[in-house]
mmCIF file of the N, C-alpha and C atoms, coordinates in Angstrom:
data_MODEL
# 
_entry.id   MODEL 
# 
loop_
_atom_site.group_PDB 
_atom_site.id 
_atom_site.type_symbol 
_atom_site.label_atom_id 
_atom_site.label_alt_id 
_atom_site.label_comp_id 
_atom_site.label_asym_id 
_atom_site.label_entity_id 
_atom_site.label_seq_id 
_atom_site.pdbx_PDB_ins_code 
_atom_site.Cartn_x 
_atom_site.Cartn_y 
_atom_site.Cartn_z 
_atom_site.occupancy 
_atom_site.B_iso_or_equiv 
_atom_site.pdbx_formal_charge 
_atom_site.auth_seq_id 
_atom_site.auth_comp_id 
_atom_site.auth_asym_id 
_atom_site.auth_atom_id 
_atom_site.pdbx_PDB_model_num 
ATOM 1   N N  . MET A 1 1  ? -9.290  -26.957 -98.634  1.00 0.00 ? 1  MET A N  1 
ATOM 2   C CA . MET A 1 1  ? -9.674  -25.302 -99.257  1.00 0.00 ? 1  MET A CA 1 
ATOM 3   C C  . MET A 1 1  ? -11.033 -25.136 -98.437  1.00 0.00 ? 1  MET A C  1 
ATOM 4   N N  . PHE A 1 2  ? -11.840 -24.076 -98.787  1.00 0.00 ? 2  PHE A N  1 
ATOM 5   C CA . PHE A 1 2  ? -13.213 -23.887 -98.342  1.00 0.00 ? 2  PHE A CA 1 
ATOM 6   C C  . PHE A 1 2  ? -13.870 -22.407 -99.215  1.00 0.00 ? 2  PHE A C  1 
ATOM 7   N N  . VAL A 1 3  ? -14.605 -22.587 -100.106 1.00 0.00 ? 3  VAL A N  1 
ATOM 8   C CA . VAL A 1 3  ? -15.051 -21.677 -101.021 1.00 0.00 ? 3  VAL A CA 1 
ATOM 9   C C  . VAL A 1 3  ? -16.115 -20.930 -100.693 1.00 0.00 ? 3  VAL A C  1 
ATOM 10  N N  . GLY A 1 4  ? -16.687 -19.723 -100.543 1.00 0.00 ? 4  GLY A N  1 
ATOM 11  C CA . GLY A 1 4  ? -17.553 -18.913 -99.354  1.00 0.00 ? 4  GLY A CA 1 
ATOM 12  C C  . GLY A 1 4  ? -17.647 -17.851 -99.741  1.00 0.00 ? 4  GLY A C  1 
ATOM 13  N N  . GLU A 1 5  ? -18.780 -17.419 -99.540  1.00 0.00 ? 5  GLU A N  1 
ATOM 14  C CA . GLU A 1 5  ? -18.936 -15.868 -99.758  1.00 0.00 ? 5  GLU A CA 1 
ATOM 15  C C  . GLU A 1 5  ? -19.799 -14.846 -98.286  1.00 0.00 ? 5  GLU A C  1 
ATOM 16  N N  . ASP A 1 6  ? -19.686 -15.739 -97.138  1.00 0.00 ? 6  ASP A N  1 
ATOM 17  C CA . ASP A 1 6  ? -19.810 -15.849 -95.581  1.00 0.00 ? 6  ASP A CA 1 
ATOM 18  C C  . ASP A 1 6  ? -18.457 -14.911 -95.615  1.00 0.00 ? 6  ASP A C  1 
ATOM 19  N N  . LEU A 1 7  ? -18.242 -13.640 -95.027  1.00 0.00 ? 7  LEU A N  1 
ATOM 20  C CA . LEU A 1 7  ? -17.663 -13.568 -94.548  1.00 0.00 ? 7  LEU A CA 1 
ATOM 21  C C  . LEU A 1 7  ? -17.214 -13.714 -93.102  1.00 0.00 ? 7  LEU A C  1 
ATOM 22  N N  . ASP A 1 8  ? -18.607 -13.167 -92.155  1.00 0.00 ? 8  ASP A N  1 
ATOM 23  C CA . ASP A 1 8  ? -18.329 -14.302 -90.975  1.00 0.00 ? 8  ASP A CA 1 
ATOM 24  C C  . ASP A 1 8  ? -17.884 -15.625 -90.503  1.00 0.00 ? 8  ASP A C  1 
ATOM 25  N N  . VAL A 1 9  ? -18.358 -16.354 -91.385  1.00 0.00 ? 9  VAL A N  1 
ATOM 26  C CA . VAL A 1 9  ? -17.948 -17.835 -91.416  1.00 0.00 ? 9  VAL A CA 1 
ATOM 27  C C  . VAL A 1 9  ? -16.087 -17.769 -92.403  1.00 0.00 ? 9  VAL A C  1 
ATOM 28  N N  . LEU A 1 10 ? -16.134 -16.932 -93.598  1.00 0.00 ? 10 LEU A N  1 
ATOM 29  C CA . LEU A 1 10 ? -14.335 -17.275 -93.526  1.00 0.00 ? 10 LEU A CA 1 
ATOM 30  C C  . LEU A 1 10 ? -13.995 -16.837 -92.943  1.00 0.00 ? 10 LEU A C  1 
ATOM 31  N N  . LEU A 1 11 ? -14.219 -15.363 -92.113  1.00 0.00 ? 11 LEU A N  1 
ATOM 32  C CA . LEU A 1 11 ? -13.397 -15.226 -91.382  1.00 0.00 ? 11 LEU A CA 1 
ATOM 33  C C  . LEU A 1 11 ? -12.697 -16.453 -89.927  1.00 0.00 ? 11 LEU A C  1 
ATOM 34  N N  . GLU A 1 12 ? -13.842 -17.036 -89.246  1.00 0.00 ? 12 GLU A N  1 
ATOM 35  C CA . GLU A 1 12 ? -13.862 -17.868 -88.684  1.00 0.00 ? 12 GLU A CA 1 
ATOM 36  C C  . GLU A 1 12 ? -13.081 -19.135 -88.760  1.00 0.00 ? 12 GLU A C  1 
ATOM 37  N N  . LEU A 1 13 ? -12.954 -19.802 -90.052  1.00 0.00 ? 13 LEU A N  1 
ATOM 38  C CA . LEU A 1 13 ? -12.724 -20.925 -90.339  1.00 0.00 ? 13 LEU A CA 1 
ATOM 39  C C  . LEU A 1 13 ? -11.716 -20.771 -91.023  1.00 0.00 ? 13 LEU A C  1 
ATOM 40  N N  . CYS A 1 14 ? -11.241 -19.988 -91.649  1.00 0.00 ? 14 CYS A N  1 
ATOM 41  C CA . CYS A 1 14 ? -9.912  -19.699 -92.628  1.00 0.00 ? 14 CYS A CA 1 
ATOM 42  C C  . CYS A 1 14 ? -8.624  -19.532 -92.084  1.00 0.00 ? 14 CYS A C  1 
ATOM 43  N N  . ASP A 1 15 ? -7.665  -20.093 -92.028  1.00 0.00 ? 15 ASP A N  1 
ATOM 44  C CA . ASP A 1 15 ? -5.902  -19.382 -92.113  1.00 0.00 ? 15 ASP A CA 1 
ATOM 45  C C  . ASP A 1 15 ? -5.661  -17.944 -92.725  1.00 0.00 ? 15 ASP A C  1 
ATOM 46  N N  . ARG A 1 16 ? -6.545  -18.516 -94.328  1.00 0.00 ? 16 ARG A N  1 
ATOM 47  C CA . ARG A 1 16 ? -5.473  -16.684 -94.541  1.00 0.00 ? 16 ARG A CA 1 
ATOM 48  C C  . ARG A 1 16 ? -7.161  -17.104 -96.382  1.00 0.00 ? 16 ARG A C  1 
ATOM 49  N N  . ILE A 1 17 ? -7.235  -16.300 -96.512  1.00 0.00 ? 17 ILE A N  1 
ATOM 50  C CA . ILE A 1 17 ? -8.402  -15.562 -97.033  1.00 0.00 ? 17 ILE A CA 1 
ATOM 51  C C  . ILE A 1 17 ? -8.057  -15.100 -98.780  1.00 0.00 ? 17 ILE A C  1 
ATOM 52  N N  . VAL A 1 18 ? -8.612  -16.393 -100.377 1.00 0.00 ? 18 VAL A N  1 
ATOM 53  C CA . VAL A 1 18 ? -7.681  -15.609 -100.982 1.00 0.00 ? 18 VAL A CA 1 
ATOM 54  C C  . VAL A 1 18 ? -9.312  -15.146 -101.943 1.00 0.00 ? 18 VAL A C  1 
ATOM 55  N N  . VAL A 1 19 ? -8.952  -13.782 -102.320 1.00 0.00 ? 19 VAL A N  1 
ATOM 56  C CA . VAL A 1 19 ? -10.375 -13.137 -102.652 1.00 0.00 ? 19 VAL A CA 1 
ATOM 57  C C  . VAL A 1 19 ? -9.804  -12.699 -104.380 1.00 0.00 ? 19 VAL A C  1 
ATOM 58  N N  . LEU A 1 20 ? -10.776 -12.815 -104.848 1.00 0.00 ? 20 LEU A N  1 
ATOM 59  C CA . LEU A 1 20 ? -11.128 -13.266 -106.211 1.00 0.00 ? 20 LEU A CA 1 
ATOM 60  C C  . LEU A 1 20 ? -12.030 -12.194 -106.790 1.00 0.00 ? 20 LEU A C  1 
ATOM 61  N N  . CYS A 1 21 ? -11.452 -11.402 -107.798 1.00 0.00 ? 21 CYS A N  1 
ATOM 62  C CA . CYS A 1 21 ? -12.657 -10.281 -108.165 1.00 0.00 ? 21 CYS A CA 1 
ATOM 63  C C  . CYS A 1 21 ? -12.401 -10.078 -109.521 1.00 0.00 ? 21 CYS A C  1 
ATOM 64  N N  . GLY A 1 22 ? -12.917 -10.418 -110.852 1.00 0.00 ? 22 GLY A N  1 
ATOM 65  C CA . GLY A 1 22 ? -13.185 -10.115 -112.066 1.00 0.00 ? 22 GLY A CA 1 
ATOM 66  C C  . GLY A 1 22 ? -12.481 -11.482 -112.329 1.00 0.00 ? 22 GLY A C  1 
ATOM 67  N N  . GLY A 1 23 ? -12.204 -12.537 -111.674 1.00 0.00 ? 23 GLY A N  1 
ATOM 68  C CA . GLY A 1 23 ? -11.470 -13.853 -112.128 1.00 0.00 ? 23 GLY A CA 1 
ATOM 69  C C  . GLY A 1 23 ? -10.006 -13.907 -112.406 1.00 0.00 ? 23 GLY A C  1 
ATOM 70  N N  . GLN A 1 24 ? -9.527  -12.654 -111.226 1.00 0.00 ? 24 GLN A N  1 
ATOM 71  C CA . GLN A 1 24 ? -8.197  -12.537 -110.561 1.00 0.00 ? 24 GLN A CA 1 
ATOM 72  C C  . GLN A 1 24 ? -7.748  -12.484 -109.278 1.00 0.00 ? 24 GLN A C  1 
ATOM 73  N N  . VAL A 1 25 ? -6.828  -12.832 -108.977 1.00 0.00 ? 25 VAL A N  1 
ATOM 74  C CA . VAL A 1 25 ? -6.513  -12.857 -107.710 1.00 0.00 ? 25 VAL A CA 1 
ATOM 75  C C  . VAL A 1 25 ? -6.421  -11.385 -107.025 1.00 0.00 ? 25 VAL A C  1 
ATOM 76  N N  . SER A 1 26 ? -7.136  -10.815 -106.409 1.00 0.00 ? 26 SER A N  1 
ATOM 77  C CA . SER A 1 26 ? -6.848  -9.308  -105.879 1.00 0.00 ? 26 SER A CA 1 
ATOM 78  C C  . SER A 1 26 ? -6.581  -9.246  -104.973 1.00 0.00 ? 26 SER A C  1 
ATOM 79  N N  . GLY A 1 27 ? -6.195  -10.377 -104.090 1.00 0.00 ? 27 GLY A N  1 
ATOM 80  C CA . GLY A 1 27 ? -5.547  -10.434 -102.372 1.00 0.00 ? 27 GLY A CA 1 
ATOM 81  C C  . GLY A 1 27 ? -5.576  -11.360 -101.830 1.00 0.00 ? 27 GLY A C  1 
ATOM 82  N N  . VAL A 1 28 ? -4.583  -12.097 -100.965 1.00 0.00 ? 28 VAL A N  1 
ATOM 83  C CA . VAL A 1 28 ? -4.209  -13.174 -100.237 1.00 0.00 ? 28 VAL A CA 1 
ATOM 84  C C  . VAL A 1 28 ? -3.631  -12.001 -99.004  1.00 0.00 ? 28 VAL A C  1 
ATOM 85  N N  . VAL A 1 29 ? -4.755  -12.960 -98.078  1.00 0.00 ? 29 VAL A N  1 
ATOM 86  C CA . VAL A 1 29 ? -4.912  -12.232 -96.788  1.00 0.00 ? 29 VAL A CA 1 
ATOM 87  C C  . VAL A 1 29 ? -4.796  -13.547 -95.186  1.00 0.00 ? 29 VAL A C  1 
ATOM 88  N N  . PRO A 1 30 ? -3.856  -12.911 -94.626  1.00 0.00 ? 30 PRO A N  1 
ATOM 89  C CA . PRO A 1 30 ? -3.588  -14.002 -93.162  1.00 0.00 ? 30 PRO A CA 1 
ATOM 90  C C  . PRO A 1 30 ? -4.814  -13.191 -92.462  1.00 0.00 ? 30 PRO A C  1 
ATOM 91  N N  . ARG A 1 31 ? -5.845  -14.339 -91.997  1.00 0.00 ? 31 ARG A N  1 
ATOM 92  C CA . ARG A 1 31 ? -6.722  -13.918 -91.465  1.00 0.00 ? 31 ARG A CA 1 
ATOM 93  C C  . ARG A 1 31 ? -7.125  -13.085 -89.725  1.00 0.00 ? 31 ARG A C  1 
ATOM 94  N N  . GLU A 1 32 ? -5.286  -13.494 -89.689  1.00 0.00 ? 32 GLU A N  1 
ATOM 95  C CA . GLU A 1 32 ? -4.879  -12.133 -88.584  1.00 0.00 ? 32 GLU A CA 1 
ATOM 96  C C  . GLU A 1 32 ? -4.997  -10.829 -88.468  1.00 0.00 ? 32 GLU A C  1 
ATOM 97  N N  . GLU A 1 33 ? -4.605  -10.340 -89.992  1.00 0.00 ? 33 GLU A N  1 
ATOM 98  C CA . GLU A 1 33 ? -4.835  -8.852  -90.654  1.00 0.00 ? 33 GLU A CA 1 
ATOM 99  C C  . GLU A 1 33 ? -6.211  -9.061  -91.353  1.00 0.00 ? 33 GLU A C  1 
ATOM 100 N N  . ALA A 1 34 ? -7.351  -9.633  -91.821  1.00 0.00 ? 34 ALA A N  1 
ATOM 101 C CA . ALA A 1 34 ? -8.553  -9.396  -92.264  1.00 0.00 ? 34 ALA A CA 1 
ATOM 102 C C  . ALA A 1 34 ? -9.291  -9.271  -91.469  1.00 0.00 ? 34 ALA A C  1 
ATOM 103 N N  . THR A 1 35 ? -9.938  -8.115  -92.152  1.00 0.00 ? 35 THR A N  1 
ATOM 104 C CA . THR A 1 35 ? -10.850 -6.873  -91.688  1.00 0.00 ? 35 THR A CA 1 
ATOM 105 C C  . THR A 1 35 ? -12.364 -7.541  -92.872  1.00 0.00 ? 35 THR A C  1 
ATOM 106 N N  . LYS A 1 36 ? -13.558 -7.318  -92.703  1.00 0.00 ? 36 LYS A N  1 
ATOM 107 C CA . LYS A 1 36 ? -14.595 -7.381  -93.633  1.00 0.00 ? 36 LYS A CA 1 
ATOM 108 C C  . LYS A 1 36 ? -14.493 -6.162  -94.480  1.00 0.00 ? 36 LYS A C  1 
ATOM 109 N N  . GLU A 1 37 ? -14.081 -4.641  -93.600  1.00 0.00 ? 37 GLU A N  1 
ATOM 110 C CA . GLU A 1 37 ? -14.013 -3.703  -94.991  1.00 0.00 ? 37 GLU A CA 1 
ATOM 111 C C  . GLU A 1 37 ? -12.450 -4.157  -95.734  1.00 0.00 ? 37 GLU A C  1 
ATOM 112 N N  . GLY A 1 38 ? -11.272 -4.326  -94.910  1.00 0.00 ? 38 GLY A N  1 
ATOM 113 C CA . GLY A 1 38 ? -10.731 -4.980  -96.380  1.00 0.00 ? 38 GLY A CA 1 
ATOM 114 C C  . GLY A 1 38 ? -10.645 -5.626  -97.300  1.00 0.00 ? 38 GLY A C  1 
ATOM 115 N N  . ILE A 1 39 ? -11.674 -6.926  -97.123  1.00 0.00 ? 39 ILE A N  1 
ATOM 116 C CA . ILE A 1 39 ? -11.607 -7.536  -98.005  1.00 0.00 ? 39 ILE A CA 1 
ATOM 117 C C  . ILE A 1 39 ? -12.735 -7.322  -98.521  1.00 0.00 ? 39 ILE A C  1 
ATOM 118 N N  . GLY A 1 40 ? -13.635 -6.526  -98.262  1.00 0.00 ? 40 GLY A N  1 
ATOM 119 C CA . GLY A 1 40 ? -14.414 -5.838  -99.203  1.00 0.00 ? 40 GLY A CA 1 
ATOM 120 C C  . GLY A 1 40 ? -13.835 -5.239  -99.659  1.00 0.00 ? 40 GLY A C  1 
ATOM 121 N N  . LEU A 1 41 ? -13.135 -4.411  -100.045 1.00 0.00 ? 41 LEU A N  1 
ATOM 122 C CA . LEU A 1 41 ? -12.305 -3.377  -100.662 1.00 0.00 ? 41 LEU A CA 1 
ATOM 123 C C  . LEU A 1 41 ? -11.841 -4.267  -101.645 1.00 0.00 ? 41 LEU A C  1 
ATOM 124 N N  . LEU A 1 42 ? -11.556 -5.393  -101.423 1.00 0.00 ? 42 LEU A N  1 
ATOM 125 C CA . LEU A 1 42 ? -10.708 -6.184  -102.157 1.00 0.00 ? 42 LEU A CA 1 
ATOM 126 C C  . LEU A 1 42 ? -11.319 -6.839  -103.586 1.00 0.00 ? 42 LEU A C  1 
ATOM 127 N N  . MET A 1 43 ? -12.754 -7.206  -102.537 1.00 0.00 ? 43 MET A N  1 
ATOM 128 C CA . MET A 1 43 ? -13.785 -7.575  -103.350 1.00 0.00 ? 43 MET A CA 1 
ATOM 129 C C  . MET A 1 43 ? -14.196 -7.005  -104.259 1.00 0.00 ? 43 MET A C  1 
ATOM 130 N N  . THR A 1 44 ? -13.860 -5.467  -104.886 1.00 0.00 ? 44 THR A N  1 
ATOM 131 C CA . THR A 1 44 ? -14.282 -4.260  -105.576 1.00 0.00 ? 44 THR A CA 1 
ATOM 132 C C  . THR A 1 44 ? -13.282 -4.078  -106.368 1.00 0.00 ? 44 THR A C  1 
ATOM 133 N N  . GLN A 1 45 ? -11.563 -4.416  -105.566 1.00 0.00 ? 45 GLN A N  1 
ATOM 134 C CA . GLN A 1 45 ? -10.675 -3.486  -106.023 1.00 0.00 ? 45 GLN A CA 1 
ATOM 135 C C  . GLN A 1 45 ? -10.305 -2.573  -106.318 1.00 0.00 ? 45 GLN A C  1 
ATOM 136 N N  . PHE A 1 46 ? -11.030 -1.527  -104.972 1.00 0.00 ? 46 PHE A N  1 
ATOM 137 C CA . PHE A 1 46 ? -11.028 -0.497  -104.322 1.00 0.00 ? 46 PHE A CA 1 
ATOM 138 C C  . PHE A 1 46 ? -10.434 -0.516  -102.875 1.00 0.00 ? 46 PHE A C  1 
ATOM 139 N N  . ARG A 1 47 ? -9.087  -0.361  -103.140 1.00 0.00 ? 47 ARG A N  1 
ATOM 140 C CA . ARG A 1 47 ? -8.215  0.205   -102.050 1.00 0.00 ? 47 ARG A CA 1 
ATOM 141 C C  . ARG A 1 47 ? -7.760  1.393   -101.363 1.00 0.00 ? 47 ARG A C  1 
ATOM 142 N N  . LYS A 1 48 ? -8.009  1.681   -99.834  1.00 0.00 ? 48 LYS A N  1 
ATOM 143 C CA . LYS A 1 48 ? -7.658  2.355   -99.301  1.00 0.00 ? 48 LYS A CA 1 
ATOM 144 C C  . LYS A 1 48 ? -6.519  2.030   -98.735  1.00 0.00 ? 48 LYS A C  1 
ATOM 145 N N  . GLU A 1 49 ? -5.697  3.051   -98.535  1.00 0.00 ? 49 GLU A N  1 
ATOM 146 C CA . GLU A 1 49 ? -4.119  3.597   -97.509  1.00 0.00 ? 49 GLU A CA 1 
ATOM 147 C C  . GLU A 1 49 ? -4.067  2.595   -96.195  1.00 0.00 ? 49 GLU A C  1 
ATOM 148 N N  . GLY A 1 50 ? -3.654  1.593   -96.776  1.00 0.00 ? 50 GLY A N  1 
ATOM 149 C CA . GLY A 1 50 ? -3.894  0.783   -94.588  1.00 0.00 ? 50 GLY A CA 1 
ATOM 150 C C  . GLY A 1 50 ? -5.215  -0.753  -95.054  1.00 0.00 ? 50 GLY A C  1 
ATOM 151 N N  . ALA A 1 51 ? -5.419  -0.425  -96.022  1.00 0.00 ? 51 ALA A N  1 
ATOM 152 C CA . ALA A 1 51 ? -6.617  -1.439  -96.017  1.00 0.00 ? 51 ALA A CA 1 
ATOM 153 C C  . ALA A 1 51 ? -5.983  -3.088  -96.513  1.00 0.00 ? 51 ALA A C  1 
ATOM 154 N N  . ALA A 1 52 ? -6.322  -4.263  -96.360  1.00 0.00 ? 52 ALA A N  1 
ATOM 155 C CA . ALA A 1 52 ? -5.947  -5.496  -96.284  1.00 0.00 ? 52 ALA A CA 1 
ATOM 156 C C  . ALA A 1 52 ? -5.358  -5.287  -98.048  1.00 0.00 ? 52 ALA A C  1 
ATOM 157 N N  . SER A 1 53 ? -4.612  -6.089  -97.951  1.00 0.00 ? 53 SER A N  1 
ATOM 158 C CA . SER A 1 53 ? -3.807  -6.503  -99.058  1.00 0.00 ? 53 SER A CA 1 
ATOM 159 C C  . SER A 1 53 ? -3.077  -7.870  -99.561  1.00 0.00 ? 53 SER A C  1 
# 
């Protein structure tokens, strides 16, 4: 388990990324599907169609 906020590091080191927002899990994304934009949207719980979920 690795806890961090630097998206570049997370995308490099992690196999999957669990995003928390407001103390709740807002998404679990495999590294292959993860983008900075998608993770950012999950961090704010704002989702666009086609974004990482």
